[in-house]
C-alpha positions in Angstrom: -5.8 4.3 -23.1 -6.4 2.7 -19.7 -4.2 3.7 -16.8 -4.7 0.2 -15.2 -1.9 -2.4 -15.2 -2.1 -5.1 -17.9 -3.0 -8.6 -16.5 -0.1 -10.8 -15.6 -0.6 -14.4 -16.9 0.6 -16.7 -14.1 -0.2 -20.2 -12.7 0.6 -21.4 -9.2 0.7 -25.2 -8.8 1.2 -27.1 -5.6 3.4 -30.2 -5.5 4.4 -32.5 -2.7 8.0 -32.8 -3.8 10.5 -31.3 -6.3 11.8 -34.1 -8.6 15.0 -33.9 -10.7 12.8 -34.2 -13.8 10.7 -31.2 -12.8 13.8 -29.2 -11.8 15.1 -29.6 -15.3 12.2 -27.7 -16.6 12.7 -24.7 -14.3 14.5 -21.4 -14.8 15.1 -21.1 -11.0 14.6 -22.7 -7.6 14.3 -20.6 -4.5 14.9 -22.3 -1.1 14.5 -20.6 2.3 16.0 -22.5 5.3 16.7 -21.6 8.9 20.1 -20.1 9.5 21.3 -23.1 11.5 19.9 -25.7 9.1 21.7 -29.0 8.8 22.7 -30.1 5.4 20.3 -33.1 5.8 17.4 -30.6 5.4 18.3 -30.2 1.8 18.5 -34.0 1.1 15.2 -34.1 -0.7 16.2 -31.4 -3.3 17.3 -32.4 -6.8 21.2 -32.5 -6.9 21.2 -32.2 -3.2 25.0 -32.3 -3.0 25.2 -29.1 -4.9 22.7 -27.4 -2.5 24.7 -28.7 0.5 27.8 -27.0 -0.8 25.9 -23.7 -0.6 25.8 -24.1 3.2 29.6 -24.8 3.2 31.9 -24.9 6.1 31.4 -21.3 7.2 28.0 -21.0 8.9 25.9 -18.5 6.9 24.5 -15.5 8.8 20.8 -14.8 9.0 19.6 -12.9 6.0 22.3 -14.0 3.7 21.8 -15.5 0.2 23.9 -17.9 -1.7 23.6 -18.7 -5.4 24.7 -21.5 -7.7 23.4 -23.4 -10.8 22.2 -27.0 -11.2 24.1 -29.2 -13.6 21.0 -29.9 -15.9 20.8 -28.7 -19.4 18.8 -25.6 -18.4 21.4 -24.6 -15.8 18.6 -23.9 -13.4 19.4 -21.1 -11.0 19.7 -22.3 -7.4 19.1 -19.6 -4.8 19.4 -20.5 -1.1 18.4 -18.0 1.6 19.0 -18.3 5.4 16.4 -17.0 7.8 16.5 -16.5 11.5 14.8 -19.2 13.5 12.6 -16.6 15.2 12.4 -14.3 12.2 9.6 -11.8 12.1 7.3 -11.7 9.1 9.1 -8.6 7.9 12.5 -10.3 8.1 11.2 -13.3 6.1 9.7 -11.0 3.5 12.9 -9.0 3.3 15.0 -12.1 2.8 12.6 -13.3 0.1 12.9 -9.9 -1.6 16.7 -10.3 -1.6 16.4 -13.8 -3.0 14.3 -12.8 -6.0 16.8 -10.2 -6.8 19.2 -13.0 -7.6 17.0 -14.3 -10.5 18.6 -13.9 -13.9 18.1 -10.7 -15.8 16.2 -12.5 -18.5 12.5 -13.1 -18.0 11.8 -16.0 -15.6 9.0 -18.2 -16.9 9.2 -21.2 -14.5 10.1 -21.1 -10.9 9.9 -23.4 -7.8 9.6 -22.2 -4.2 10.7 -24.4 -1.3 10.8 -23.8 2.5 11.7 -27.1 4.3 11.5 -27.2 8.0 8.9 -27.0 10.8 5.4 -26.5 9.6 4.7 -22.9 10.7 8.1 -21.7 9.6 7.7 -23.4 6.3 4.3 -21.8 5.7 5.7 -18.4 6.6 8.7 -19.0 4.3 6.6 -20.1 1.4 4.2 -17.1 1.8 7.1 -14.7 1.8 8.7 -16.4 -1.2 5.4 -16.4 -3.1 4.7 -12.8 -2.3 8.2 -11.7 -3.4 8.0 -13.8 -6.6 4.6 -12.3 -7.5 5.8 -8.8 -6.8 8.9 -9.3 -8.9 6.8 -10.6 -11.8 4.5 -7.6 -11.8 6.4 -4.8 -13.4 5.8 -1.1 -13.0 5.0 1.2 -15.9 7.7 1.7 -18.5 7.6 4.0 -21.4 10.8 2.8 -23.1 10.4 2.4 -26.9 11.0 -1.3 -26.8 9.0 -2.2 -23.7 7.1 -5.5 -24.3 3.3 -5.0 -23.9 3.0 -8.1 -21.8 5.3 -10.3 -19.8 5.5 -14.0 -20.6 3.3 -16.4 -18.6 4.9 -17.3 -15.2 4.5 -20.8 -13.8 5.3 -21.1 -10.1 5.7 -24.5 -8.5 4.9 -24.4 -4.8 6.5 -27.3 -3.0 4.5 -28.2 0.1 2.5 -25.4 1.8 -0.8 -27.3 2.0 -2.0 -24.8 4.7 -1.0 -21.7 2.7 -3.9 -19.5 1.4 -2.6 -19.1 -2.1 -5.7 -17.4 -3.4 -5.5 -14.6 -0.7 -1.8 -14.2 -1.3 -2.4 -13.7 -5.1 -5.3 -11.2 -4.4 -3.1 -9.3 -2.0 -0.2 -9.2 -4.5 -2.5 -8.0 -7.3 -3.9 -5.3 -5.1 -0.4 -4.2 -4.0 0.6 -4.0 -7.7 -2.4 -2.0 -8.6 -1.5 0.6 -5.9 2.2 0.6 -7.0 1.3 0.9 -10.7 -1.0 3.8 -10.2 1.4 5.6 -7.9 4.3 5.2 -10.3 2.4 6.6 -13.3 3.8 9.9 -14.6 1.5 13.0 -14.0 0.7 13.5 -17.7 -0.6 9.9 -17.8 -2.6 9.8 -14.6 -4.6 13.0 -14.4 -8.0 13.4 -12.9 -9.8 12.4 -16.1 -7.8 9.2 -16.7 -7.9 8.3 -13.0 -11.7 8.7 -13.0 -12.0 6.4 -16.1 -9.7 3.8 -14.5 -11.7 3.8 -11.3 -14.9 3.4 -13.2 -13.3 0.5 -15.2 -12.4 -1.2 -11.9 -15.8 -0.6 -10.5 -17.5 -2.3 -13.4 -15.1 -5.3 -13.3 -15.6 -5.9 -9.6 -19.3 -5.1 -9.2 -18.8 -1.9 -7.3 -21.1 1.0 -7.3 -19.5 4.3 -8.1 -20.5 8.0 -7.7 -18.3 10.9 -8.8 -18.7 14.1 -6.8 -17.4 16.9 -9.2 -16.6 20.4 -8.1 -20.2 21.6 -8.6 -21.5 18.8 -6.4 -18.8 19.5 -3.8 -19.7 23.2 -3.8 -23.4 22.3 -3.0 -22.1 20.1 -0.2 -20.0 22.9 1.2 -16.7 21.1 0.7 -14.8 24.4 0.5 -11.5 23.0 2.0 -11.2 20.6 -1.0 -12.2 23.3 -3.5 -9.6 25.7 -2.1 -6.9 23.2 -3.2 -8.4 22.4 -6.6 -9.0 26.1 -7.4 -5.4 26.5 -8.7 -5.9 23.9 -11.4 -6.5 25.1 -15.0 -9.2 22.5 -15.5 -12.2 21.8 -13.4 -11.7 18.0 -13.3 -11.1 17.4 -9.6 -13.6 15.5 -7.5 -14.2 12.8 -4.9 -14.8 9.2 -6.1 -17.2 7.3 -3.8 -17.2 3.5 -4.4 -19.4 0.9 -2.6 -18.8 -2.8 -2.1 -21.5 -4.9 -0.5 -21.3 -8.6 0.2 -23.8 -10.7 -1.8 -26.2 -11.0 1.2 -25.7 -7.4 2.4 -26.5 -5.2 -0.5 -28.2 -1.9 0.4 -27.0 -1.8 4.0 -24.9 1.0 5.4 -21.1 0.3 5.2 -19.3 -1.1 8.2 -16.1 0.3 6.8 -15.0 3.4 5.0 -11.6 3.7 3.4 -10.5 7.2 2.6 -7.5 8.1 0.4 -5.6 11.3 -0.4 -5.3 11.5 -4.2 -3.2 14.6 -4.9 -2.1 13.7 -8.4 0.7 16.3 -8.5 1.7 18.6 -5.7 3.6 21.8 -6.6 3.2 23.2 -3.1 0.8 25.7 -4.5 1.5 29.4 -3.7 4.1 28.2 -1.2 6.0 26.6 -4.1 8.2 23.6 -3.4 11.9 23.6 -4.5 13.0 21.3 -7.3 14.1 18.3 -5.2 11.0 18.4 -3.0 8.8 18.5 -6.1 10.5 15.8 -8.1 8.5 12.8 -6.8 5.2 14.6 -6.2 3.3 12.6 -8.7 3.3 9.9 -6.0 1.3 12.1 -3.6 -1.8 10.2 -4.6 -0.5 6.9 -3.0 -3.1 7.0 -0.3 -6.0 6.9 -2.8 -4.3 4.1 -4.7 -4.1 2.1 -1.4 -7.7 2.7 -0.5 -8.9 1.8 -4.0 -6.7 -1.4 -4.2 -7.8 -2.5 -0.8 -11.5 -2.1 -1.7 -11.0 -4.1 -4.9 -9.2 -6.8 -2.9 -12.1 -7.0 -0.4 -14.5 -7.4 -3.3 -12.3 -10.2 -4.8 -12.1 -12.0 -1.5 -15.9 -11.6 -1.0 -15.4 -10.0 2.4 -18.5 -10.5 4.6 -18.9 -6.8 5.5 -19.9 -3.7 3.4 -17.1 -1.2 2.6 -16.9 2.1 0.9 -13.9 4.0 -0.5 -13.7 7.8 -0.8 -10.9 9.0 -3.0 -10.0 12.7 -2.9 -8.6 13.4 -6.4 -7.1 16.8 -7.2 -3.9 18.6 -8.0 -2.2 21.3 -5.9 -1.2 23.8 -8.6 -0.3 27.4 -8.8 -2.4 29.9 -10.7 -4.4 33.1 -10.4 -7.2 31.3 -8.5 -5.0 29.3 -6.2 -5.6 29.5 -2.5 -3.1 31.5 -0.4 -2.0 31.8 3.2 -4.5 33.5 5.5 -7.5 32.5 3.4 -10.4 31.3 5.7 -12.6 28.5 4.3 -15.5 26.6 5.7 -15.4 22.8 5.4 -18.4 20.5 4.8 -19.1 20.0 8.5 -19.1 23.8 9.2 -15.6 24.0 10.7 -13.7 27.1 9.5 -10.0 26.8 8.7 -7.3 29.5 8.6 -4.9 28.6 5.8 -1.3 28.9 7.0 0.7 27.0 4.3 -0.6 25.9 0.9 1.7 22.9 0.8 -0.4 21.4 3.6 -3.0 20.6 1.0 -3.5 16.9 1.9 -5.2 17.7 5.1 -7.5 20.2 3.4 -8.8 17.7 0.8 -9.1 15.0 3.5 -11.0 17.3 5.9 -14.0 17.4 3.6 -13.6 13.8 2.4 -13.6 12.6 6.0 -16.6 14.7 6.9 -18.6 13.4 3.9 -17.6 9.7 4.6 -18.7 10.1 8.2 -22.2 11.0 7.1 -22.7 7.3 6.1 -22.0 6.3 9.8 -19.6 3.4 9.2 -18.5 1.3 12.1 -14.9 2.3 11.3 -13.1 4.8 9.1 -9.5 4.4 8.0 -7.7 7.0 6.0 -4.4 6.7 4.0 -2.2 9.6 3.1 1.3 10.5 2.2 0.7 13.4 4.6 3.7 14.7 6.4 7.5 14.9 6.0 7.6 14.9 9.8 6.5 11.3 9.9 9.3 10.3 7.5 11.8 12.2 9.8 10.4 10.3 12.8 10.4 6.8 11.3 12.3 7.0 8.1 10.7 5.1 5.2 10.8 1.7 6.9 7.5 2.1 8.8 4.4 4.2 8.6 2.7 6.2 11.4 -0.7 5.2 12.8 -3.1 7.2 14.9 -6.5 6.4 16.3 -9.3 8.0 18.4 -10.0 4.5 19.8 -7.3 3.5 22.3 -8.6 -0.1 22.5 -7.6 -0.5 18.8 -3.9 0.4 19.3 -2.7 -3.2 20.2 -4.4 -4.6 17.1 -3.1 -1.8 14.9 0.5 -2.6 15.9 0.0 -6.3 15.8 -1.3 -6.1 12.2 1.9 -4.4 11.3 3.9 -7.3 12.8 1.9 -10.1 11.2 1.6 -8.4 7.8 5.2 -7.4 7.6 4.2 -3.8 6.9 5.2 -2.3 10.2 3.6 0.8 11.8 4.3 2.9 14.9 1.6 4.6 17.1 2.0 8.3 17.9 0.2 10.4 20.5 -3.3 11.6 20.0 -3.6 13.8 23.1 -6.0 16.7 22.9 -3.5 19.2 24.4 -1.8 19.3 21.1 -4.8 21.3 19.8 -3.5 24.4 21.5 -0.8 24.6 18.7 -3.6 24.9 16.2 -5.7 27.7 17.8 -6.6 30.4 15.4 -7.6 34.0 16.2 -9.9 34.3 13.2 -11.2 30.8 12.6 -12.1 27.6 14.4 -8.7 26.0 13.7 -5.4 26.7 11.9 -4.6 24.4 9.0 -1.1 23.7 10.5 1.4 25.3 12.9 3.7 27.9 11.4 6.9 26.2 12.7 6.1 22.6 11.6 7.2 20.9 14.8 5.4 17.5 15.3 3.5 18.1 12.1 2.4 14.4 11.8 0.7 14.7 15.2 -0.8 18.2 14.6 -2.0 17.1 11.1 -3.9 14.2 12.8 -5.4 16.5 15.4 -6.5 18.8 12.6 -8.2 15.9 10.8 -9.9 14.8 13.9 -12.0 18.0 13.8 -13.7 16.6 10.7 -14.5 13.2 12.2 -17.5 13.1 14.6 -16.5 12.6 18.2 -18.0 9.1 18.5 -16.9 7.9 15.1 -14.2 5.3 15.3 -11.3 6.3 13.1 -7.7 5.3 12.2 -5.3 7.5 10.3 -2.3 6.1 8.5 0.5 8.5 7.6 2.2 6.6 4.7 5.9 7.5 5.4 6.8 4.1 3.9 5.0 4.7 0.6 8.3 5.4 -1.1 11.7 4.0 -0.2 14.8 3.9 -2.4 15.5 0.3 -3.2 12.1 -0.9 -1.9 11.0 -2.4 1.4 10.5 -5.9 2.5 9.7 -8.2 -0.4 9.0 -5.2 -2.7 12.1 -4.3 -4.8 10.7 -1.1 -6.4 11.0 2.4 -4.9 7.2 2.6 -4.9 6.2 0.1 -2.2 2.4 0.0 -2.2 2.6 0.1 1.6 -0.8 -0.2 3.3 -2.6 -2.7 1.1 -1.2 -5.8 2.8 -1.4 -4.1 6.2 -5.1 -3.1 6.0 -6.2 -6.5 4.6 -4.4 -8.2 7.5 -5.9 -5.7 10.0 -9.5 -6.3 8.7 -9.4 -10.0 8.0 -7.2 -11.4 10.8 -7.4 -8.9 13.7 -11.2 -8.3 13.8 -11.0 -4.5 14.3 -14.6 -4.1 13.1 -15.8 -6.0 16.1 -13.7 -3.9 18.5 -15.2 -0.5 17.8 
């Protein structure tokens, strides 16, 4: 049985206007307007008088949503959302997410999206509505006895938006859904074997080359930090998946980009066992690998003009007679020795070797994704993710991509004096500090020891990978944060030319 999501049948059609006849065939119409919109802005809508009553006498506040139904035989759901004139991309997406929540509980098969107003605001509004509608249409795994195998075909009528890149929006949505789907799978469904098969299936479908580095191969490569974590598992199925995408005219060249993902399929904490509440969601600790994988698939679908690799560190952090313990000393693939302090800091261990191996291909830029530290969640909550880089000139672009994608990030210090907190008396470096202060910063400084000094590198600590109730236009607890961000960073902000 495949662990990949089933395809969602959908059709997006552009139309210049929304007629009463077309409206009568729709289950719902979503309209996003500025908060200070005049009623005349709704004049072109079918049954415009009914839409105008939704504005009402009391001026709606930004971010609010009002709902009614048209008088046609279908009782088409009418959803009107009010966005700030100077709304950020995140605010537009969040409003769109609230609007799609107002759709009827029954399956929506036909839907129209409208964003009247100035051209740029209308484009942004339509992109937000389309992204939210696509995310809502793509369900997460369900194992209920009567779950339908496939959702009905969805038809979306896009009113206006001639300058909106619908194809890219659809690819981004599919990639985000892939990341969310994999992250949400229960641990008895997504284990190392099934994940490897799913990755191979994606590789075949998208023309990617794939190599699987099993434990035997990793032992030959000296990847003992990774192997320390996987040692506690009952089965020897852990490994690193290495995938390659090359543009049609660039096959065989070295990659310009390497995407690295933490894929801990279940994290018990190891010998330093987690308590119940802390362990309950630890099947999602592989979100970084899902983001890296989905982003590479999206780049292949979009035929990106640069070569890219993905390195996915796939293992479990289990307890057992062979599990690693505090005060072990292991040597990583680049020769750096590590003093183990806490076995629940396993993510940085598997990433250490994966970063070192990826760096051997000498990409122009390395980006890693990991649900790495609780400290980053404490610092930012789950609304943003933390970003670090060894290339200060990239910081402005990293933050800007968060604003323009709607997946917001915050930059943390990367100063070398933090290294003193990781000094070891018996090895080159301690895995973490015993007291845990600033662990998101110290974890990044630890990882930097496995990235060559002149190798450009970005680290994304995915504190926003999970948020109760969702985030932005995503209404599921699993957000898929990072896919939309990295595609924006690579395709719109030109970071590969700035390293």
